[in-house]
C-alpha positions in Angstrom: -15.1 -32.1 -25.4 -18.0 -30.0 -27.1 -17.0 -26.1 -28.5 -18.1 -23.9 -26.2 -21.4 -22.3 -27.0 -22.2 -18.9 -28.3 -24.9 -18.4 -25.5 -21.6 -19.6 -22.2 -19.9 -17.0 -23.9 -22.9 -14.5 -23.9 -23.3 -15.4 -21.0 -19.9 -14.9 -19.8 -19.4 -11.4 -20.8 -22.9 -10.2 -19.6 -21.1 -11.2 -16.1 -18.1 -9.0 -16.5 -19.2 -6.3 -17.9 -21.2 -6.0 -15.1 -19.0 -6.9 -11.7 -17.1 -4.4 -14.3 -18.9 -1.4 -13.6 -19.9 -2.5 -10.1 -16.3 -2.0 -9.4 -16.1 1.3 -11.2 -18.6 2.2 -9.9 -17.6 1.3 -5.9 -14.6 2.2 -6.8 -15.0 5.9 -7.6 -17.4 6.5 -4.9 -15.7 5.2 -2.3 -12.9 8.6 -4.2 -9.6 6.5 -5.7 -11.6 7.2 -9.2 -12.1 4.1 -11.5 -9.1 1.7 -12.3 -6.4 2.5 -14.3 -6.5 -1.0 -16.7 -2.6 -1.6 -18.6 -1.9 -1.7 -21.8 0.7 -4.4 -21.1 -2.0 -6.7 -20.2 -4.3 -6.3 -22.5 -1.3 -6.7 -24.7 -0.9 -10.0 -22.4 -4.3 -10.9 -22.7 -3.5 -10.7 -27.3 -0.8 -12.7 -26.9 -2.4 -15.3 -24.9 -5.3 -15.3 -27.1 -2.8 -15.6 -30.3 -0.8 -18.9 -28.1 -4.6 -20.9 -27.7 -5.9 -20.4 -31.6 -2.1 -21.9 -32.8 -2.4 -24.9 -30.5 -6.1 -25.4 -30.0 -5.7 -26.0 -34.6 -2.4 -28.3 -34.2 -5.3 -30.0 -31.9 -7.9 -29.7 -34.1 -6.1 -31.2 -37.5 -4.5 -34.1 -35.8 -7.4 -35.0 -34.4 -9.3 -34.3 -37.5 -7.1 -36.5 -40.3 -5.0 -34.2 -41.1 -1.8 -34.9 -39.9 1.3 -33.4 -41.3 3.8 -33.5 -38.0 4.6 -35.6 -36.0 2.6 -37.5 -33.7 1.0 -35.8 -30.1 0.1 -37.2 -26.9 -3.1 -37.8 -26.8 -3.3 -36.4 -23.3 -1.0 -32.8 -24.5 -4.1 -32.3 -26.9 -6.2 -33.0 -24.1 -4.9 -30.3 -22.5 -4.3 -27.9 -25.7 -8.4 -28.1 -26.2 -9.8 -28.0 -22.1 -6.8 -24.7 -21.6 -8.5 -23.3 -24.6 -11.9 -23.6 -23.8 -11.3 -22.4 -20.4 -9.5 -19.6 -22.2 -12.1 -18.0 -24.3 -14.1 -18.0 -21.1 -12.0 -15.6 -19.8 -11.4 -13.9 -22.2 -15.2 -13.8 -22.4 -15.2 -13.0 -18.7 -12.4 -9.9 -19.8 -13.3 -8.3 -22.0 -17.3 -7.7 -20.5 -15.0 -6.6 -17.6 -13.3 -3.6 -19.7 -16.8 -2.6 -20.9 -17.6 -2.4 -18.1 -15.8 0.1 -16.4 -15.6 2.0 -19.7 -19.3 1.8 -19.0 -19.0 3.1 -15.7 -16.4 6.2 -16.6 -18.7 7.5 -19.7 -20.1 10.6 -17.2 -16.4 11.7 -17.5 -16.3 12.2 -21.1 -17.1 15.6 -21.8 -16.7 17.6 -25.4 -17.5 21.3 -26.4 -19.9 19.3 -27.8 -22.2 17.7 -24.9 
């Protein structure tokens, strides 16, 4: 399995931004306002990212030959790597979606300075 290319993550992020912007515009035009983003969801995504980072580092160290821990099951390590790869693409999609929602709501921001 090869590492996820940055172009794949960029494409996923741009796709998420377009979808998030579209959802924000349609929801606003239907009179519902912008969807609320829960801090719990953001915290949960960050926690999941941290757990995937730790799991994939363990798998990478085992594959590279640095084996300070007990031998891991090869299937389990492969699943960690696949989950980390899928998680990176999902994270890029979600981050892009949040950015798209933020861009859709920029016209609602007003200050004394314009």
